[in-house]
C-alpha positions, 0 to 999 in steps of 0.5 A, spaced: 727 196 742 731 203 741 736 200 738 732 199 732 730 206 731 731 209 725 730 217 725 732 217 718 726 212 717 722 216 722 723 223 718 722 220 712 719 216 707 719 211 703 717 215 696 723 221 700 728 217 699 732 218 692 730 224 693 735 225 700 741 225 696 739 231 690 736 235 696 744 234 699 746 236 693 743 241 691 744 244 698 751 244 698 752 246 692 748 252 693 752 253 699 760 253 695 758 256 689 756 263 696 765 261 698 769 264 692 774 259 692 769 253 690 764 256 688 767 251 680 766 246 684 760 248 688 757 249 681 758 241 679 755 238 685 749 243 684 748 240 677 749 234 679 744 234 685 739 238 680 740 232 674 738 227 680 733 230 682 730 230 675 733 223 673 729 221 680 723 225 678 722 223 672 724 216 674 717 217 679 712 219 674 714 214 668 714 209 675 707 210 677 703 213 672 699 208 670 696 207 663 692 201 663 688 201 668 686 195 672 679 191 669 682 193 661 679 187 657 685 186 651 685 181 645 692 176 645 693 174 638 690 167 638 683 170 640 682 169 647 680 174 651 682 177 658 682 182 662 688 186 666 687 184 674 692 189 676 694 197 673 698 196 668 703 202 670 710 205 667 710 211 662 714 208 655 717 215 652 722 218 658 723 221 650 718 225 649 718 228 656 725 230 655 724 233 649 718 238 652 723 239 657 727 241 652 722 246 649 720 248 656 726 250 657 727 254 651 720 257 652 721 259 659 729 261 656 725 266 651 722 268 655 727 271 662 733 272 655 726 277 654 724 281 659 731 282 661 733 285 654 730 291 657 734 292 663 741 293 665 743 286 667 742 283 659 744 277 657 749 278 650 751 272 647 759 272 648 761 272 641 765 265 639 772 268 636 777 263 634 776 256 633 778 252 638 772 257 641 768 254 637 770 247 638 769 248 645 762 249 642 760 244 638 763 239 644 760 241 650 752 240 646 755 233 644 756 232 651 750 235 654 748 231 647 750 224 650 747 226 657 740 226 655 742 221 652 745 216 657 739 220 662 733 217 659 737 210 658 736 210 665 731 212 666 728 204 664 732 203 671 730 206 675 
C-alpha cells in the first residue's frame, strides 16, 4: 500500500545504504568548509565522512571477497576429506590493506609535493620551533596510529 512505501528503499539498494551517512558527512563538511565561521567544524565533519566511508568500503571489500571458492576440497586433522558447499568470503588482511593505503597515500603525497615544488604553490613544511610543537606532532602521530589500529579492529565487526 501507499503507507508502506519507503522512498529511501526505492532510491538506495541494500549495498548502497551504508554509504549514505559518510557521503552526507563529505557533502556537509565540504559545504561547511566554504563558510568561514564554521570552517574548522567543517573539516572535522569532512574527516568523519571520509573515515566512515573508508571503513565501510574496506569492510565491504573484506566481506565480499571470495577467498576460497565453493567446491574446494580440504583435509581435516583426522584425515577426513570434505568439500566446501559455499564460497568462503572475507579477507583477513586488515593490516595489510591499511599498510597499502598508507604507502599509496605517501606516494600520492610525494607526487603532489614534487609537482607543486616548481610552482608558486610550493608546499614547505613549517619548522618546529618549540618543544610544545614537537610534542603536539608526536601526540598527533600517536592519535593517528591509534585511529588506524581502531579502524582495523572495527573492520572485523562491519
